[in-house]
GUVO-343049 format. One record per residue (C-alpha): residue in one letter; x, y, z. Coordinates in pm, 1 decimal. Example, Ala and Ser with C-alpha at 12.3 -4.5 7.8 and 13.67 -1.06 7.14 Angstrom:
+---+----------+----------+----------+
| r |       px |       py |       pz |
+---+----------+----------+----------+
| A |   1230.0 |   -450.0 |    780.0 |
| S |   1367.0 |   -106.0 |    714.0 |
+---+----------+----------+----------+
***
This chain:
+---+----------+----------+----------+
| r |       px |       py |       pz |
+---+----------+----------+----------+
| M |      0.5 |     -0.4 |      1.0 |
| R |    129.7 |    346.6 |    -82.6 |
| F |     85.0 |    635.3 |    146.7 |
| S |    110.0 |   1011.0 |    105.8 |
| R |    449.3 |   1178.5 |    127.3 |
| M |    431.2 |   1402.8 |    427.4 |
| I |    631.4 |   1702.8 |    528.8 |
| F |    595.6 |   1841.7 |    880.1 |
| A |    672.8 |   2191.7 |    996.9 |
| S |    662.1 |   2328.3 |   1352.5 |
| S |    690.6 |   2667.4 |   1501.3 |
| I |    971.0 |   2540.2 |   1722.6 |
| G |   1205.7 |   2594.9 |   1431.6 |
| P |   1332.3 |   2422.8 |   1113.5 |
| S |   1601.7 |   2155.8 |   1091.6 |
| S |   1787.6 |   1986.2 |    817.0 |
| P |   1563.3 |   1767.3 |    593.1 |
| G |   1827.1 |   1498.6 |    588.6 |
| D |   1847.1 |   1434.7 |    963.4 |
| G |   1692.9 |   1107.9 |   1056.8 |
| A |   1411.9 |   1089.9 |    794.4 |
| P |   1247.5 |    749.2 |    836.6 |
| S |   1249.4 |    500.0 |    553.9 |
| G |    928.9 |    397.0 |    375.2 |
| D |    650.9 |    575.7 |    194.4 |
| I |    576.9 |    825.4 |    472.5 |
| V |    850.9 |   1093.2 |    502.6 |
| S |    868.0 |   1324.4 |    803.6 |
| L |   1089.0 |   1629.2 |    746.2 |
| M |   1128.9 |   1962.1 |    926.4 |
| I |   1118.3 |   2247.6 |    678.2 |
| P |   1048.9 |   2618.2 |    688.2 |
| T |    716.0 |   2666.3 |    515.8 |
| G |    627.6 |   3019.9 |    622.6 |
| P |    553.0 |   3176.1 |    957.1 |
| L |    356.0 |   2977.5 |   1208.2 |
| L |    204.9 |   3087.4 |   1536.3 |
| Q |    338.5 |   2942.5 |   1855.0 |
| D |    270.5 |   2565.1 |   1881.3 |
| E |     98.6 |   2544.8 |   1540.0 |
| K |    190.8 |   2246.4 |   1318.8 |
| R |    181.2 |   2231.5 |    945.1 |
| Y |    164.4 |   1909.2 |    738.5 |
| V |    238.1 |   1925.6 |    366.0 |
| L |    110.9 |   1620.6 |    181.4 |
| T |    141.4 |   1492.9 |   -172.1 |
| V |   -145.4 |   1277.8 |   -297.5 |
| C |    -29.4 |    942.4 |   -434.8 |
| D |   -171.1 |    746.0 |   -727.3 |
| G |   -397.6 |    521.2 |   -517.5 |
| E |   -546.7 |    815.6 |   -329.3 |
| G |   -704.1 |   1009.5 |   -613.3 |
| S |  -1075.0 |   1093.9 |   -618.2 |
| A |  -1111.0 |   1083.1 |   -235.3 |
| R |  -1294.8 |   1371.7 |    -69.5 |
| L |  -1056.9 |   1629.0 |     76.2 |
| D |  -1177.0 |   1578.9 |    435.4 |
| K |  -1161.5 |   1200.5 |    410.2 |
| Y |   -812.5 |   1214.7 |    250.5 |
| L |   -673.1 |   1444.3 |    523.0 |
| T |   -834.6 |   1241.7 |    804.2 |
| D |   -671.0 |    915.0 |    684.1 |
| A |   -336.9 |   1072.6 |    595.1 |
| L |   -298.4 |   1243.2 |    935.5 |
| A |   -415.5 |    930.1 |   1122.6 |
| R |   -121.8 |    737.7 |    958.2 |
| K |    111.7 |   1016.4 |   1045.0 |
| F |      7.4 |   1042.1 |   1412.4 |
| E |     36.4 |    664.1 |   1436.7 |
| E |    383.5 |    667.5 |   1283.6 |
| E |    490.9 |    934.1 |   1534.7 |
| K |    317.1 |    738.4 |   1817.4 |
| A |    167.6 |   1066.4 |   1926.2 |
| D |      5.9 |   1086.2 |   2268.9 |
| E |   -295.6 |   1270.7 |   2133.4 |
| A |   -541.7 |   1130.3 |   1882.5 |
| S |   -529.2 |   1257.1 |   1522.2 |
| P |   -796.9 |   1505.4 |   1423.3 |
| S |  -1137.8 |   1359.6 |   1356.0 |
| R |  -1308.0 |   1405.4 |   1021.9 |
| A |  -1547.2 |   1661.8 |   1178.3 |
| R |  -1245.2 |   1854.3 |   1315.1 |
| I |  -1073.2 |   1834.9 |    971.3 |
| K |  -1387.7 |   1974.6 |    809.8 |
| Q |  -1392.6 |   2262.2 |   1058.4 |
| L |  -1026.2 |   2342.7 |    982.5 |
| I |  -1100.7 |   2337.0 |    608.4 |
| E |  -1386.3 |   2586.0 |    662.0 |
| E |  -1153.3 |   2806.6 |    874.0 |
| G |   -915.0 |   2841.2 |    575.9 |
| R |   -638.5 |   2625.8 |    734.1 |
| V |   -603.3 |   2408.2 |    422.6 |
| E |   -422.7 |   2508.9 |     99.7 |
| I |   -359.7 |   2338.9 |   -232.5 |
| G |    -76.2 |   2391.3 |   -472.7 |
| D |    297.4 |   2374.9 |   -456.1 |
| A |    452.4 |   2692.7 |   -605.6 |
| S |    154.0 |   2913.3 |   -545.7 |
| P |    -70.6 |   2760.2 |   -276.4 |
| R |   -427.0 |   2878.5 |   -250.4 |
| P |   -689.1 |   2827.8 |     15.3 |
| L |   -916.0 |   2528.3 |    -34.4 |
| A |  -1240.3 |   2567.1 |    163.9 |
| D |  -1451.5 |   2288.7 |     11.4 |
| A |  -1444.4 |   1967.9 |    220.4 |
| S |  -1603.1 |   1771.6 |    -63.9 |
| H |  -1331.1 |   1865.9 |   -312.2 |
| R |  -1189.5 |   1558.2 |   -479.7 |
| V |   -816.6 |   1527.7 |   -459.8 |
| K |   -606.2 |   1411.7 |   -754.8 |
| P |   -271.8 |   1227.6 |   -766.4 |
| G |     10.0 |   1471.9 |   -754.6 |
| D |   -188.1 |   1741.1 |   -560.2 |
| T |     13.3 |   1913.9 |   -286.6 |
| I |   -207.4 |   1990.7 |     10.5 |
| A |   -101.6 |   2171.1 |    326.8 |
| I |   -298.2 |   2178.8 |    653.3 |
| T |   -212.3 |   2384.7 |    959.5 |
| L |   -316.4 |   2246.7 |   1296.6 |
| P |   -372.0 |   2501.8 |   1574.9 |
| P |   -249.9 |   2428.8 |   1925.2 |
| P |   -505.7 |   2272.5 |   2151.1 |
| A |   -714.1 |   2531.2 |   2331.1 |
| P |   -594.4 |   2564.5 |   2685.0 |
| A |   -835.1 |   2417.7 |   2939.0 |
| R |   -874.4 |   2581.6 |   3275.9 |
| P |  -1087.7 |   2344.9 |   3481.6 |
| E |  -1261.9 |   2489.1 |   3787.7 |
| G |  -1330.1 |   2316.5 |   4110.6 |
| Q |  -1672.5 |   2155.3 |   4137.5 |
| Q |  -1829.0 |   1997.7 |   4443.4 |
| I |  -1837.6 |   1635.0 |   4331.9 |
| P |  -1832.3 |   1366.5 |   4598.0 |
| L |  -1489.2 |   1193.3 |   4625.7 |
| D |  -1439.0 |    846.4 |   4776.9 |
| I |  -1095.9 |    907.1 |   4931.7 |
| I |   -914.4 |    588.2 |   5034.6 |
| Y |   -589.2 |    750.7 |   5150.3 |
| E |   -444.6 |   1100.3 |   5162.2 |
| D |   -138.6 |   1279.4 |   5288.4 |
| A |     40.4 |   1604.5 |   5198.4 |
| E |    190.3 |   1455.4 |   4882.2 |
| L |    -81.5 |   1244.9 |   4717.3 |
| V |   -432.5 |   1115.5 |   4735.3 |
| V |   -580.7 |    774.3 |   4645.9 |
| V |   -939.0 |    773.2 |   4532.1 |
| M |  -1194.4 |    522.5 |   4426.3 |
| K |  -1322.0 |    640.8 |   4087.9 |
| P |  -1681.9 |    543.6 |   4021.5 |
| A |  -1802.5 |    424.1 |   3683.7 |
| G |  -1942.0 |    710.5 |   3479.0 |
| L |  -1688.9 |    970.9 |   3595.7 |
| V |  -1444.7 |   1104.1 |   3338.0 |
| V |  -1092.6 |   1153.5 |   3470.0 |
| H |  -1017.1 |   1492.0 |   3315.1 |
| P |  -1181.9 |   1746.3 |   3083.9 |
| A |  -1182.5 |   1656.5 |   2717.7 |
| P |  -1394.3 |   1730.6 |   2414.4 |
| G |  -1750.1 |   1628.6 |   2501.6 |
| N |  -1674.3 |   1637.8 |   2877.0 |
| P |  -1565.0 |   1985.5 |   2956.8 |
| D |  -1641.9 |   1963.5 |   3331.3 |
| M |  -1788.4 |   1743.0 |   3611.7 |
| T |  -1474.8 |   1528.2 |   3594.0 |
| L |  -1246.7 |   1375.1 |   3860.7 |
| V |  -1008.5 |   1672.0 |   3799.8 |
| N |  -1283.4 |   1919.9 |   3874.8 |
| A |  -1357.1 |   1733.4 |   4200.8 |
| L |   -989.7 |   1721.6 |   4291.2 |
| I |   -940.5 |   2087.9 |   4234.7 |
| A |  -1230.8 |   2166.1 |   4468.5 |
| H |  -1084.1 |   1925.7 |   4728.9 |
| C |   -711.9 |   2008.6 |   4703.6 |
| G |   -718.9 |   2365.4 |   4588.3 |
| D |   -386.4 |   2518.9 |   4492.9 |
| T |   -192.5 |   2218.6 |   4633.3 |
| L |   -266.8 |   1996.4 |   4329.3 |
| S |     46.6 |   1929.8 |   4120.8 |
| G |     67.1 |   2140.9 |   3807.0 |
| I |    305.6 |   1915.9 |   3615.2 |
| G |     18.1 |   1752.2 |   3433.7 |
| G |    -78.0 |   2093.9 |   3287.8 |
| E |   -394.3 |   2289.8 |   3326.5 |
| K |   -598.8 |   2014.2 |   3166.9 |
| R |   -477.6 |   1725.8 |   3381.3 |
| P |   -335.4 |   1859.2 |   3707.6 |
| G |   -205.6 |   1584.7 |   3926.9 |
| I |   -304.3 |   1303.9 |   3691.0 |
| V |    -38.2 |   1036.4 |   3643.9 |
| H |   -261.8 |    761.9 |   3503.1 |
| R |   -619.2 |    716.9 |   3384.2 |
| L |   -917.3 |    483.4 |   3380.9 |
| D |  -1187.3 |    470.9 |   3115.6 |
| K |  -1503.9 |    661.9 |   3196.4 |
| E |  -1709.6 |    346.0 |   3258.5 |
| T |  -1432.9 |    158.0 |   3446.1 |
| S |  -1438.0 |    179.6 |   3822.2 |
| G |  -1142.3 |    149.2 |   4055.4 |
| L |   -846.5 |    286.6 |   4234.7 |
| M |   -642.0 |    586.0 |   4122.5 |
| V |   -354.2 |    774.2 |   4276.4 |
| V |   -326.5 |   1154.2 |   4217.9 |
| A |    -24.0 |   1375.5 |   4289.1 |
| K |    -72.4 |   1682.4 |   4512.1 |
| T |    282.5 |   1811.9 |   4481.2 |
| D |    525.7 |   1837.1 |   4191.0 |
| R |    782.0 |   1603.9 |   4354.5 |
| A |    512.0 |   1342.3 |   4411.4 |
| H |    402.4 |   1377.5 |   4048.2 |
| R |    757.6 |   1319.2 |   3917.5 |
| G |    809.8 |   1018.4 |   4138.9 |
| L |    473.4 |    858.3 |   4057.0 |
| A |    507.2 |    926.1 |   3681.5 |
| E |    841.0 |    751.4 |   3689.3 |
| Q |    683.9 |    442.1 |   3838.7 |
| F |    393.6 |    439.5 |   3591.3 |
| A |    638.3 |    485.3 |   3303.1 |
| A |    818.1 |    163.4 |   3422.0 |
| H |    481.2 |    -19.3 |   3433.9 |
| G |    587.3 |   -215.8 |   3736.5 |
| R |    898.3 |   -375.8 |   3574.6 |
| D |   1118.5 |   -242.8 |   3861.3 |
| G |    875.2 |   -398.7 |   4120.9 |
| R |    746.4 |    -73.7 |   4268.5 |
| L |    413.9 |    -50.7 |   4092.8 |
| T |    139.3 |   -315.6 |   4095.0 |
| R |   -205.6 |   -290.7 |   3934.8 |
| A |   -472.7 |   -555.1 |   3910.3 |
| Y |   -822.9 |   -551.3 |   3757.1 |
| L |  -1123.1 |   -782.9 |   3779.3 |
| A |  -1333.7 |   -842.0 |   3473.2 |
| F |  -1624.2 |  -1062.9 |   3365.5 |
| V |  -1572.7 |  -1190.0 |   3013.8 |
| W |  -1762.5 |  -1409.2 |   2773.4 |
| G |  -1634.0 |  -1767.7 |   2766.3 |
| V |  -1337.5 |  -1915.5 |   2940.0 |
| P |   -991.4 |  -1819.1 |   2812.4 |
| S |   -764.5 |  -2111.8 |   2740.3 |
| P |   -520.0 |  -2156.4 |   2898.9 |
| K |   -668.8 |  -2031.4 |   3218.2 |
| K |   -351.4 |  -1842.3 |   3298.9 |
| G |   -162.7 |  -1670.0 |   3018.8 |
| T |    -14.0 |  -1357.5 |   2869.3 |
| I |   -152.4 |  -1152.5 |   2581.9 |
| N |    134.4 |   -988.2 |   2394.6 |
| A |    -14.8 |   -779.7 |   2108.3 |
| N |     61.1 |   -424.8 |   2008.8 |
| I |   -227.7 |   -182.8 |   2017.3 |
| V |   -309.6 |     79.5 |   1750.5 |
| R |   -599.6 |    313.6 |   1683.4 |
| S |   -852.7 |    146.9 |   1457.0 |
| T |   -848.9 |    276.5 |   1097.5 |
| H |  -1221.2 |    202.0 |   1066.7 |
| N |  -1349.3 |    363.8 |   1381.8 |
| R |  -1134.5 |    628.9 |   1548.1 |
| S |  -1304.7 |    580.6 |   1884.0 |
| K |  -1181.8 |    220.3 |   1900.2 |
| M |   -839.4 |     64.9 |   1942.0 |
| A |   -723.9 |   -261.6 |   1781.5 |
| A |   -474.9 |   -535.2 |   1875.0 |
| L |   -220.9 |   -648.2 |   1617.9 |
| K |    -78.7 |   -996.6 |   1583.5 |
| P |    104.8 |  -1108.6 |   1900.7 |
| R |    481.2 |  -1080.5 |   1912.2 |
| H |    710.3 |  -1328.7 |   2089.4 |
| M |    846.3 |  -1222.1 |   2424.2 |
| N |   1204.9 |  -1272.7 |   2310.3 |
| A |   1147.0 |  -1025.1 |   2019.5 |
| I |   1038.6 |   -762.0 |   2267.3 |
| E |   1338.6 |   -826.2 |   2494.2 |
| A |   1560.8 |   -788.9 |   2190.6 |
| G |   1409.8 |   -451.7 |   2118.0 |
| D |   1237.2 |   -555.0 |   1800.5 |
| S |   1014.6 |   -264.2 |   1691.1 |
| R |    914.1 |   -386.4 |   1346.6 |
| T |    550.0 |   -411.0 |   1431.1 |
| A |    333.2 |    -92.9 |   1425.4 |
| G |    150.1 |     45.1 |   1727.6 |
| R |    255.4 |     41.0 |   2091.1 |
| V |    377.7 |   -259.0 |   2278.5 |
| A |    100.2 |   -387.3 |   2510.6 |
| I |    120.1 |   -683.8 |   2750.3 |
| T |   -156.1 |   -815.6 |   2974.9 |
| H |   -125.7 |  -1112.3 |   3215.4 |
| Y |   -457.1 |  -1279.2 |   3296.9 |
| T |   -577.7 |  -1550.2 |   3533.1 |
| V |   -926.1 |  -1709.5 |   3529.6 |
| K |  -1066.5 |  -1694.2 |   3882.3 |
| A |  -1404.4 |  -1858.1 |   3825.7 |
| D |  -1640.8 |  -1964.5 |   3550.9 |
| Y |  -2021.3 |  -1974.2 |   3542.7 |
| V |  -2316.2 |  -2110.6 |   3339.3 |
| D |  -2118.5 |  -2404.5 |   3194.3 |
| G |  -1843.6 |  -2179.7 |   3075.2 |
| L |  -2058.0 |  -1911.1 |   2925.2 |
| V |  -1898.8 |  -1645.0 |   3150.8 |
| S |  -1580.7 |  -1628.1 |   3357.8 |
| K |  -1423.0 |  -1390.2 |   3604.2 |
| V |  -1072.4 |  -1290.7 |   3513.9 |
| E |   -799.5 |  -1100.3 |   3695.5 |
| C |   -578.7 |   -897.4 |   3466.1 |
| R |   -237.3 |   -744.4 |   3560.9 |
| L |    -86.6 |   -491.6 |   3330.4 |
| E |    280.0 |   -481.4 |   3215.1 |
| T |    190.5 |   -173.0 |   3008.0 |
| G |    -84.9 |     82.0 |   3016.7 |
| R |   -245.2 |    152.5 |   2684.5 |
| T |   -582.3 |    290.2 |   2598.3 |
| H |   -856.1 |     28.6 |   2640.2 |
| Q |   -577.1 |   -231.8 |   2686.7 |
| I |   -770.2 |   -499.5 |   2881.5 |
| R |  -1084.8 |   -454.3 |   2677.9 |
| V |   -895.5 |   -481.3 |   2344.5 |
| H |   -670.4 |   -767.4 |   2452.5 |
| M |   -951.3 |   -984.7 |   2589.3 |
| T |  -1149.3 |   -923.9 |   2271.8 |
| S |   -848.8 |  -1014.8 |   2060.7 |
| I |   -847.7 |  -1368.3 |   2209.9 |
| G |  -1219.6 |  -1411.6 |   2170.9 |
| H |  -1336.5 |  -1314.5 |   2517.4 |
| P |  -1475.8 |   -959.0 |   2527.5 |
| L |  -1595.1 |   -810.2 |   2849.0 |
| L |  -1957.1 |   -834.0 |   2948.9 |
| G |  -2145.1 |   -513.4 |   2885.7 |
| D |  -1874.8 |   -356.0 |   2673.5 |
| P |  -2059.0 |   -127.4 |   2427.9 |
| T |  -1748.6 |    -80.9 |   2210.0 |
| Y |  -1588.8 |   -420.7 |   2181.3 |
| G |  -1856.9 |   -659.1 |   2290.9 |
| T |  -2143.2 |   -562.9 |   2066.0 |
| G |  -2157.3 |   -904.4 |   1894.3 |
| M |  -2238.5 |  -1092.9 |   2212.3 |
| Q |  -2622.4 |  -1049.9 |   2213.1 |
| S |  -2672.5 |  -1420.3 |   2136.4 |
| R |  -2464.8 |  -1519.0 |   2435.8 |
| A |  -2642.8 |  -1267.1 |   2661.0 |
| A |  -2977.4 |  -1429.1 |   2560.7 |
| K |  -2848.9 |  -1757.2 |   2705.5 |
| L |  -2803.2 |  -1607.9 |   3051.6 |
| P |  -3065.1 |  -1706.0 |   3313.6 |
| D |  -3298.3 |  -1421.4 |   3397.4 |
| P |  -3129.9 |  -1299.1 |   3716.9 |
| A |  -2788.8 |  -1269.1 |   3544.9 |
| R |  -2937.8 |  -1109.2 |   3238.7 |
| I |  -3117.1 |   -849.5 |   3450.3 |
| A |  -2801.6 |   -780.4 |   3642.0 |
| L |  -2610.0 |   -729.8 |   3323.1 |
| T |  -2867.4 |   -493.8 |   3196.7 |
| R |  -2848.2 |   -291.0 |   3515.1 |
| L |  -2469.6 |   -286.0 |   3493.4 |
| G |  -2494.0 |    -93.5 |   3165.2 |
| R |  -2113.4 |    -76.9 |   3116.2 |
| Q |  -1812.4 |   -293.2 |   3068.7 |
| A |  -1765.8 |   -524.8 |   3368.1 |
| L |  -1418.9 |   -400.0 |   3461.3 |
| H |  -1289.4 |   -279.1 |   3796.4 |
| A |   -932.6 |   -173.4 |   3906.0 |
| W |   -938.4 |   -357.8 |   4244.0 |
| H |   -568.1 |   -332.7 |   4344.3 |
| L |   -309.9 |    -54.7 |   4333.9 |
| G |     31.4 |    -68.4 |   4494.2 |
| F |    319.7 |    177.1 |   4459.1 |
| E |    623.1 |    316.6 |   4633.6 |
| H |    550.2 |    648.0 |   4809.1 |
| P |    737.9 |    899.3 |   4591.2 |
| V |    863.9 |   1095.6 |   4898.1 |
| T |    891.8 |    860.2 |   5188.3 |
| G |    983.0 |    548.9 |   4998.9 |
| E |    723.0 |    345.9 |   5189.8 |
| Q |    549.1 |     68.6 |   4987.4 |
| L |    171.7 |    139.9 |   4983.1 |
| S |    -93.9 |   -110.6 |   4881.4 |
| F |   -463.2 |    -60.2 |   4841.6 |
| D |   -752.0 |   -298.6 |   4758.7 |
| A |  -1103.8 |   -200.0 |   4668.2 |
| P |  -1397.3 |   -444.0 |   4646.2 |
| M |  -1609.0 |   -451.1 |   4333.1 |
| P |  -1875.7 |   -183.5 |   4326.2 |
| A |  -2242.8 |   -273.1 |   4384.0 |
| D |  -2329.4 |   -315.2 |   4016.3 |
| M |  -2056.3 |   -577.7 |   3956.4 |
| Q |  -2126.4 |   -750.5 |   4290.6 |
| E |  -2490.7 |   -785.4 |   4186.0 |
| L |  -2375.1 |   -947.3 |   3859.6 |
| A |  -2139.3 |  -1175.9 |   4047.3 |
| R |  -2410.3 |  -1287.7 |   4287.8 |
| A |  -2647.4 |  -1359.3 |   4005.4 |
| L |  -2385.7 |  -1571.6 |   3830.0 |
| E |  -2281.6 |  -1759.0 |   4145.1 |
| Q |  -2639.6 |  -1861.6 |   4217.9 |
| I |  -2681.4 |  -2037.7 |   3889.0 |
+---+----------+----------+----------+
***
């Protein structure tokens, strides 16, 4: 498959086009392409033969998604709706020698077209404190451990500008909350999905933030950090104790989903083999119980990495999606119909993926003390467990 040739410019400053350009069809070069405002980024693309006749907004969405994946960017690439908005704002130009604005999202690109798009910096977020109840498990002058309920977003993001865990923490901690995470994510060193419940640690001081971030970056490989989750999945994984080693990438078909690539051997990872796309993701699982003649099982998952939707994607990749998962378990209606009435009712009441972060252990970033916290499953998952156990 051929991809667009891409040239990237940043307001940070130009560098030599020959320095470290990656091999392959996608080329990333730093070039001066005209004045940019602070933190703006400009991508200059050349449409290849196989990409002709695509709509402008569709072409840019796909091309930038590949680029962001290649760069392993922390943020998601712009959505098609966002691309359309940028086109309408006059941030897209066509032409090489004499570029001109292109404001029609339905314009059909042709092979050889040179298209430039300028991405503005993210709008700064300034969350305000909001009186949202917090279930505080532990707190001292440096950090706070909370039990995040299902349904609570961790930090402000598009579609969830407020009423998040960060808003609650700002109200609780005030000016003491660490600012290293930036205005958008003060104190946040790790995340849980909105509909996943469980334990989280938040930094109240900058030194605590640095120490915790270091541990989460190591993903427990140095023995200081431990994380464990409980999940109810369809079927019984075989073997009942195993490791899922499959890189995770953003889906090219649905940008709100992630996808697992083919597993890689452990010795390849230890050798530093990075030939496979995406980010290395490793999940260790153990089946704790099974129900309804193997229709459902309870699984404990321990993470060696921390990728978006990692447990949900990995369990789905081996054929055992989580109960109630609206993103990765939508094909399980026939199995749900086989559940006895009490379990089916409990699953309907759950209304989310059956996933809970039940254990969190880490080294205190200031005192050096090893701290360990366990949290029982919330009421909705306990109700599901009781219904399954009575069958």
